C-alpha positions in Angstrom: -27.5 19.2 -0.5 -27.3 15.1 -0.7 -24.1 13.3 -1.5 -26.0 11.7 -4.3 -27.2 15.0 -5.9 -23.5 16.3 -5.7 -22.2 13.3 -7.4 -24.5 13.8 -10.4 -23.8 17.5 -10.6 -20.2 16.9 -10.6 -20.6 13.9 -13.3 -22.7 16.1 -15.4 -20.1 18.7 -15.4 -17.1 16.4 -16.2 -19.3 15.1 -19.3 -20.1 18.4 -20.4 -16.5 19.4 -19.9 -15.4 16.4 -22.1 -17.2 17.7 -25.1 -15.2 21.2 -25.3 -12.6 21.0 -28.2 -9.2 20.0 -27.3 -7.8 23.4 -28.5 -10.4 25.2 -26.7 -9.7 22.9 -23.4 -6.0 23.9 -23.9 -6.4 27.4 -24.0 -8.7 27.5 -20.9 -6.5 25.3 -19.0 -3.5 27.4 -19.8 -5.5 30.6 -18.8 -6.5 28.8 -15.3 -2.7 27.7 -14.8 -1.5 31.2 -15.0 -4.1 32.6 -12.9 -3.6 29.7 -10.3 0.5 30.4 -10.6 -0.1 34.3 -10.0 -2.9 34.1 -7.2 -1.6 30.9 -5.4 1.6 32.3 -3.6 2.2 29.2 -1.3 2.4 26.5 -4.3 3.9 28.8 -6.4 6.9 29.2 -3.9 7.0 25.5 -3.2 7.0 24.7 -7.4 10.1 27.2 -7.8 12.0 26.3 -4.9 11.8 22.8 -5.8 12.7 23.1 -9.3 15.5 25.7 -8.6 17.2 23.1 -6.2 16.6 20.3 -8.6 18.0 22.1 -11.1 20.3 24.7 -9.5 23.5 23.9 -12.2 21.2 23.5 -15.3 18.4 26.3 -15.3 18.5 29.9 -15.1 16.0 31.8 -12.8 13.8 32.7 -15.9 13.9 29.0 -17.0 12.8 28.0 -13.6 10.1 30.4 -13.8 8.8 29.5 -17.2 8.8 25.9 -16.3 6.9 26.4 -13.1 4.2 28.1 -15.1 4.1 25.3 -17.5 3.6 22.9 -14.6 0.7 24.7 -13.4 -0.7 24.8 -17.0 -0.1 21.1 -17.4 -1.5 20.4 -14.1 -4.6 22.1 -14.8 -5.0 20.2 -18.1 -5.0 17.0 -16.6 -8.8 17.8 -15.5 -10.0 18.6 -18.8 -8.2 15.7 -20.3 -9.8 13.1 -17.6 -13.0 14.6 -18.8 -12.3 14.4 -22.6 -11.3 10.5 -21.6 -14.3 10.0 -19.6 -16.8 9.6 -22.4 -14.8 7.1 -24.5 -14.5 3.6 -24.2 -11.1 1.6 -24.0 -10.7 0.9 -27.6 -11.3 4.5 -28.9 -9.4 5.8 -26.1 -6.3 3.7 -26.9 -6.2 5.1 -30.6 -4.1 8.3 -28.9 -1.8 6.0 -27.1 1.6 5.1 -28.0 2.7 2.0 -25.7 6.6 1.0 -25.3 8.2 -1.7 -23.6 4.9 -3.8 -22.5 7.2 -6.8 -22.8 9.1 -5.5 -19.8 5.9 -6.1 -17.9 5.2 -9.4 -19.5 8.4 -10.6 -19.0 8.3 -9.8 -15.1 5.1 -11.6 -14.9 6.1 -14.6 -16.4 8.6 -15.2 -13.2 5.7 -15.8 -11.4 6.1 -13.7 -8.3 3.7 -11.0 -9.0 4.9 -7.6 -10.1 4.7 -4.0 -8.3 4.4 -1.3 -10.9 6.2 1.7 -9.7 4.9 5.0 -11.1 4.8 8.9 -10.0 2.7 11.7 -10.0 4.0 12.5 -13.9 1.8 13.3 -16.8 -2.1 12.2 -16.4 -1.4 9.1 -14.4 -5.3 8.8 -14.2 -5.4 7.8 -17.5 -2.7 4.9 -17.1 -5.7 2.5 -16.3 -6.6 2.5 -20.1 -3.7 0.6 -21.0 -4.8 -2.4 -18.8 -7.8 -4.4 -18.6 -7.6 -6.6 -22.2 -4.8 -8.9 -20.8 -5.9 -12.2 -20.2 -2.6 -13.3 -18.2 -3.1 -11.0 -14.9 -5.2 -8.7 -13.3 -4.3 -5.1 -12.3 -4.8 -3.6 -8.7 -3.6 -0.2 -7.7 -3.2 1.3 -4.3 -4.7 4.8 -3.8 -5.3 7.3 -1.1 -9.2 8.0 -0.8 -10.7 11.6 -1.4 -12.6 13.0 1.9 -15.3 14.6 -0.6 -17.4 11.4 -1.1 -19.1 12.8 -4.1 -15.5 13.0 -5.9 -14.3 9.9 -4.3 -17.1 8.1 -6.1 -16.9 9.5 -9.3 -12.9 8.9 -9.4 -13.4 5.4 -8.3 -15.9 4.9 -11.5 -13.0 6.5 -13.8 -10.5 4.2 -12.3 -12.3 0.9 -12.2 -14.3 1.2 -15.6 -11.5 -0.7 -17.8 -11.0 -3.2 -15.2 -8.8 -2.2 -12.6 -9.7 -2.9 -9.1 -8.7 0.0 -6.7 -7.5 -0.7 -3.1 -7.6 2.0 -0.4 -3.6 2.4 1.1 -5.0 1.9 4.6 -4.6 -1.7 5.6 -3.8 -2.6 2.1 -0.3 -4.7 2.7 -2.2 -8.1 3.4 -4.4 -7.6 0.4 -1.2 -6.6 -1.9 0.5 -9.8 -0.4 -2.6 -11.8 -1.5 -2.5 -10.2 -5.0 1.2 -11.0 -5.7 1.0 -14.6 -4.3 -1.8 -14.8 -7.2 1.1 -13.7 -10.0 -1.0 -10.3 -10.4 0.0 -6.7 -10.7 -0.5 -3.9 -8.1 0.3 -0.2 -9.1 1.3 2.6 -6.7 2.8 6.0 -6.7 5.9 6.5 -4.6 7.1 10.0 -5.2 5.4 11.6 -2.3 6.7 13.0 1.1 6.6 10.5 3.8 7.0 11.2 7.7 10.0 10.0 9.2 8.5 6.9 10.9 7.0 5.7 7.5 9.8 6.3 5.2 13.6 6.3 4.7 15.6 9.2 3.4 16.9 8.7 0.0 18.8 10.8 -2.5 16.1 12.6 -4.9 17.6 15.1 -7.2 20.5 15.8 -5.1 18.6 16.1 -1.7 17.5 13.7 1.0 13.9 13.0 0.7 11.8 11.1 3.2 10.2 8.2 0.9 7.7 5.6 1.8 9.4 2.4 2.8 6.3 0.1 2.0 7.0 -0.9 -1.8 10.6 -2.2 -0.8 9.0 -4.0 2.1 6.4 -5.7 0.1 8.9 -6.5 -2.7 11.2 -8.0 -0.4 8.8 -9.9 1.5 6.9 -11.1 -1.7 10.0 -11.5 -4.0 8.1 -9.5 -6.3 9.2 -8.0 -9.3 9.2 -4.1 -9.5 8.6 -2.7 -13.1 8.7 1.3 -13.6 6.4 3.0 -15.9 5.2 6.4 -16.7 2.8 8.3 -18.8 3.5 11.8 -20.7 1.7 13.7 -23.4 3.2 14.8 -26.6 1.0 16.8 -28.5 -2.2 15.0 -28.3 -0.7 11.6 -27.9 -0.2 10.0 -24.7 3.2 7.9 -24.4 3.2 5.0 -22.0 6.4 3.3 -21.4 7.1 0.3 -19.1 11.0 0.3 -18.3 13.1 -3.0 -17.6 12.4 -4.5 -14.1 14.6 -3.1 -11.1 16.6 -5.9 -9.5 15.7 -6.7 -5.9 18.5 -5.9 -3.3 19.0 -8.9 -0.6 22.1 -8.9 1.3 20.4 -10.4 4.7 20.5 -6.9 6.2 17.1 -5.8 6.4 17.5 -2.0 7.2 20.0 -1.8 4.6 18.1 -3.7 2.0 15.0 -1.4 2.6 17.1 1.7 2.1 19.0 0.5 -1.1 15.7 -0.9 -2.7 13.9 2.5 -2.0 16.9 4.5 -3.3 16.7 2.4 -6.6 13.0 2.9 -7.0 13.5 6.6 -6.3 16.5 6.9 -9.0 14.0 5.2 -11.5 11.2 8.2 -11.0 14.0 10.8 -11.1 15.1 9.4 -14.5 11.6 9.3 -15.6 10.5 12.8 -14.2 14.0 14.3 -16.1 12.5 13.1 -19.6 9.6 15.3 -19.2 10.1 17.7 -16.1 7.2 20.1 -17.1 4.7 16.9 -16.5 5.8 16.4 -12.8 3.9 17.4 -9.9 6.4 19.6 -8.6 3.4 21.6 -6.8 3.9 18.9 -4.0 6.2 19.6 -1.1 8.1 16.5 -1.6 11.1 17.5 0.6 9.0 18.6 3.6 10.3 15.9 6.0 13.8 16.9 6.8 16.6 14.5 8.4 17.1 15.3 12.2 20.0 17.7 13.0 21.4 18.8 16.3 22.3 22.2 14.7 19.7 25.0 13.5 18.5 25.0 10.2 19.1 27.9 7.9 
């Protein structure tokens, strides 16, 4: 079957899925999420371990298990919400949003050095693009990792760009982002996934060393760009999007130390966002996969 036919079938499925009443969609995603939690031992174990380590002094084993189940249900529900949003125009969709702190982004843009928007895999981050597109003062770009399955890549690119955002594949993106920042525009990126040791630096994340991509710190330092954190979370049937105050750029002249310190500050911002809505974070990802070098055997 050709990619064109697969794309059309996939798009039809998403459109039809979007017509489900929201209560029915919630019921279905809860059931699928629980089945996934029971059937997928590898990701279940990763999630339980991640949450246990992050909240070791705060949550009992039963609370960890309940939170993990909710994470799986919320992750599945993202697909239903994307389908629901796919059939709406921007004006209609924004009726379901509450936007806070937008002035933090505007204030950063007025400094004329471009803005890096810092987000994580929290809430339905795919729906963040609906917030942008109508602002005449800047254009939004977003760096992303391409899907290997071409029909899905085409459909998601269509969804992500339909309100005016321009997506930039991560591979070879640095020079493009430099140019965007020089033109005083904004680039969004996610900074909460595990990085290989040669691409990242180890910073403290929920009390554990997490190897984190150093690219954002390098871009911010090279362009003197402002970094503004934001998140999206769902409360009942409303999406709350909050732009937080800019994170001051650390610049001491020690490049290595500045990369580490800035990356740490960005990671702290993500942790604070996650702690607000822990059930809406993607704990399924093996965030602490890369381990610091040790000359002694690990337990």
